[in-house]
N, C-alpha and C positions, 0 to 999 in steps of 0.2 A: 437195583440202585437205591441207595439210602437217600431219603429226602427229609428235610427238617419240616416239622409241622408249623402251623401258624402260631401256636403257643410257644414253640421253641424260639422262633424268630422274634416274637414280642419280648420274650424273656431276655434274649441276647441284646436287643436294643436298649432295654432297661440297664443291663450291666454296662454296656458301652457308655451310656449317658452318665452313669455314676462314676466310672473310673476317669472320665474326662473332666469331671468337676473337681478332681483331687488337686489340692494346692501343693502337696509335697508327696514324696515317695511313701511316707508312712500312711497317709490317707489313701493313696493308690493301692497299697498292699491290702489294707483292710477291705476296700471295695472290691478288689479283684478276687480275693479269697472267698469272700461271702458270695459274690455273684457267681463264680465258677462252681461253688458247692451247691448253689440253687439250680444251676443249669444242668449239672451232672451230679446226681446224688452220690455221696461218698461218705466214708467214715471220718476222714480227715483230709484237709487240703493244706498244702504248704507251698511257699515260694522259697526256693533254695538258690543261694548265690555261692558258687564254688569257684575258687581260684586254685587250679591244680599246682601251678608252679610254686605258690606261696604256702600251700597246705592250709588255705583259709576256707572256712565254711560258715555262712550265716543262714538262718532260716526264720521265717515268719509262718505262723500256723493258725488254722481255724478248724475247730474251736481251740482257743489259746490254752484251755485247761486240759487238752487231751494228754493222757499220761504217756510219757516217753521213758525209755531206759535211762538209767543214770549216765551222765556224760554222753548223751546221744550225739550232740554236736561234734565233740572231739572224735567220737568213733566214726561218724560219717565222714569227717574231714580226712581221716586216715584211710578209709575204705572207698572214698568217692571214685578213685581211678578204676575200681573194680565193678562199679555199678553199670549194668548193661545200657541203660538209657543215657547216662552221662558219657560213656565211651562211644556210643553210637553218634551222638551229637558232635562230640569232639572230632571223631574220625571223618564223618560225612558232611558236617555243617548243616544237616537237615534238622530243622527245628519243629517240624510238623508233629502232630499227635502220634505218639508211639506207646504201645503197651509193653510191659516187661515180657508178656507172653508172646509178643511178636519176635522176640530175640532169644528168649530162653524157654526151655521146657520147665515144667513144674519141678522135675528132679534136679535140673541145673540150679534153679532158684534155691531149692531147699539145701543144696550142698554149699551154697555161697556163704561167706562170712557176713555179707550185707544182710542176708535174711536171718542168719542165726543170731547175730548180735543186735540187730535193729528191728527188722520187720516182724520176726516171730514174736518177740516180747510185746510188740504193738498190736498183734493180731492181724497183720497185713499180709494178704496173699496175692493181691492184684494191685497194679498201679498203671496209670497212664499219665503222660507228661508232654508238655510243649515247652519250647525254649523261646525266650525273648532276646532280641539282639543286644549284645553287650561287647565291650572291647575285649579282644582276646588277651589272655587265656581264660578270662572269667566266663562262666556259664550261669545264666539266670534261667531257672526252670520253674514252671508252675506244675506241681504234681498232685494228682488226686489218688487216694488209696482207699481200699476197702478189703474186707475179709470174706464176704459171702459169695460173690460172683464176679466174673471178669467184666471189664468194660466192653461196651458194644461198639460196632461201627458207627452207630448214631452218636454215641458219646465222643468218639474221635472227631466226627464231622462238626459237632458243636464246638469243640475246642479249636479245631482248625479255622472255623468261621470267626471265632472270637480272637484268635491269636494276633492278626495284624493290628487290630484295634487296641489290644492290651499293650503291644509293643510300642505303638505310637504314644499311648497315654503314659507309659513308663518313661519314655524319653522326655515327654512334655513336663511331667512332674519333676524329673531331675533338672530340666532347664529352668523351671520356675524356682526350684530350690536355690540353684546357683545364682540366678538373677536377683532373687530376694536377698541373698547373702551379700552380693556386691552392692546392692542398693543400700542395705543397712550400714555396710562399712563406709560407703561414700557419705551417707547422711550423717553418720557419727563424726567423720572427719570434717565435714562442712560445719556442723554444729559446734564443734570444738573451737573453730576459728571465729565463732560469733556470727556466722551467716545463717540465713534461713532461706528455704526454697519452697515456692508454691507452684505446682504444675498447673498450667492453664488448660486442663482437660475439661470435659463437660460432665459434671460440675468440677470446678477447680478443687484440687486437693493438695495438702501440704506433704512435702517429702521429708522435711525436718519438723519435728514436733515444736509447736509454739509459733510457727511462722504466721499463721492466720491470726492468732491472738495478738501478735505484735502489730500487724496491720490495723486491727480493730482498736488497739490501744492508742495508736498515733493518729488514725484517720477517722475514727468513729465506728460504731457497731454497724454491720450490714443491715439493710432494711429491705422489706418487701420480698423476703425469701431468698435474697441474693447471698452469696458466700463472701464476696468482697465488698469493702466499704464503698460508698458512692464516689468519693474523690478518686479512688483507685480505678474504678470503672471508667470514669470520665477521662482519666489520664491514658488508659489503654485505648479508649476510643480515639483520643487525639493522636496518639502514636500511629494508630491504624490509618487514620486519614492522612497524616503526614507521609507515611511510607508510600502511599499510593501516588503522592505528588512529587516525591523526591526523584531527581534525575541523576544523583551521584551518591556515593557513600558518605554518610554523615553520622556523627555521634547521636545516639538517641537520648533524649532528655530524661534524666532520672527524676523521680518524684521524691521529695524530701520534706520533712517537717520537724519541728522541735517540740518536745513536751518535757517540762520540768528539768531543763538543763541537759537533756539528751536528744540526740538527733537520730531519726530513722531515715535511711536512704533506700529507696526501692529502684531496682534496675530491671529493665525488660530484656528478656532473652527471646529473640524473634523465633517464629515457627521455623522448624527445620524438618527435613525428611526423617520420619521416625519419632518425632515428638511435637506436641502442640504448642510449644513455647512455655515460658516460665517467668515468674517474678522472683528475683533474688533480693533479699532484704538484709540490711545490716544496721544494727543498733549500736551507737557509739556515744560516749560522753564527750562533751566539748573540751574537757581538759586535755591539753597537749595538742589540740588541733592546729594551732599556729605553727608549732614545731614541725608537724607533718607537712604543712604547706612550705615551710622553709626548706624541707628536704628536696623540694622541686627546684632548688637553686634560686628561690625568691628571697629578696631582702626581708627583714622583719616588717618594714612598713608595707611592702607589697603583699606579704603573707597576711597581714591584718586586713588590708583592703579586700583581698580575695575571700577571706573568711566572711566578711560582711556582704560581699556580692552574693555568696552562696546562700545567704539568708533572705535574699530578695531585696536588699536595701538599694536605694537609688544613689546616684553620685552625690546629690544634695544631702541626703541623709548620712552618707558616709563622711562627707566633708564636715558636717555638723558634729558627728560623733568624734572625729579625730581632730577637730578644730584646725582644719586646713581648708584651702579653697577647692571648689569643684574642679577648677582647671588643673590643680595639682593631682587630684584623684584621677582625672582623665589621663594625665601624663603617665602616672604609675600604671594604669590599666593598659595603656598602649605598650609600655615596656613588658608587662606580663604577657600580653597577647603575642608579642614577638618571641619571648623566651619559650613559651609553651606551644607555639605554632597554631594558635586558634584565633578566630575572629569573632568578636561579639560576646556579650555577657552570657547568652544561652549556651554557646559552645564552651565557654570557659567553665561555667557551672557544671555542665555535663562531664567535661574532662576531669576537673578537679575531684568531683564526688566519686567518679568512677575509679580514679587512681588512689585517692587518699581515703 
């Protein structure tokens, strides 16, 4: 019975660690090829992706400079259905380590077009391969080749031990690639609308470039090694305290401030299963703000009063600014509360800033 040595296992653990650190399939392929070639000495290692139905063939190779016959990819795509290891996997679904010599004699190999057009020019006489799970009819195989001696049972055991870890790392690398592409597309779409997102992970990190810089520009630079400005941290702490006391669903108070004629509004997205919460920020000029308030079915006077309320102005200050009485301001606000279905200045500010 063949057993792996302590050195074999240590080497395999190193390969597994390296492939699981891959951020995408390109990194995975480089790590898998280099690691497999160290674990099982060979002349050349390849990962081959074959789609029989579409006649498609892609390969990645270590060493990348290994000389191949001209148009080797096209030749293999044409002859892949005649390759003994490809056929074996397609027929049986068995992806464990198999050698060409397990399926063909030397004479059968030498008579084949695969050998005559590809392997003989490469100096390859022996090959062993494992396959990784892939949607049918695609076959993804890791193949090791050499010309001096056949692969041993120990070599097959090494590859079989490595195979489930490579398969999982291959799937994970593909998932990370897809998720990153989705995240980048979402971030671009959000950014194009003038929004910014900061994920409240530990430490916080921006999903859209410039979101943290915008918070610092409006609320001051972070201090004491913090990522977020102090006013933002106090706002988050207040929201946390309020959420623990709330007995019913309520609008969460946004954080806003003005700098040089522009306003930044920060809204909090609460923690949900699968994500740690976020801050969504939007920077807007004040021009046209009253028109946006009027779009909520407010009269021009009501819209102006609401705009001033969102700046934190009191009824007295609003009355002085508009040259009307405080009682008139209160009457307008009562009408606004009824139209928008809110009660109180805080709820009004949260509603308006969140909508407009």
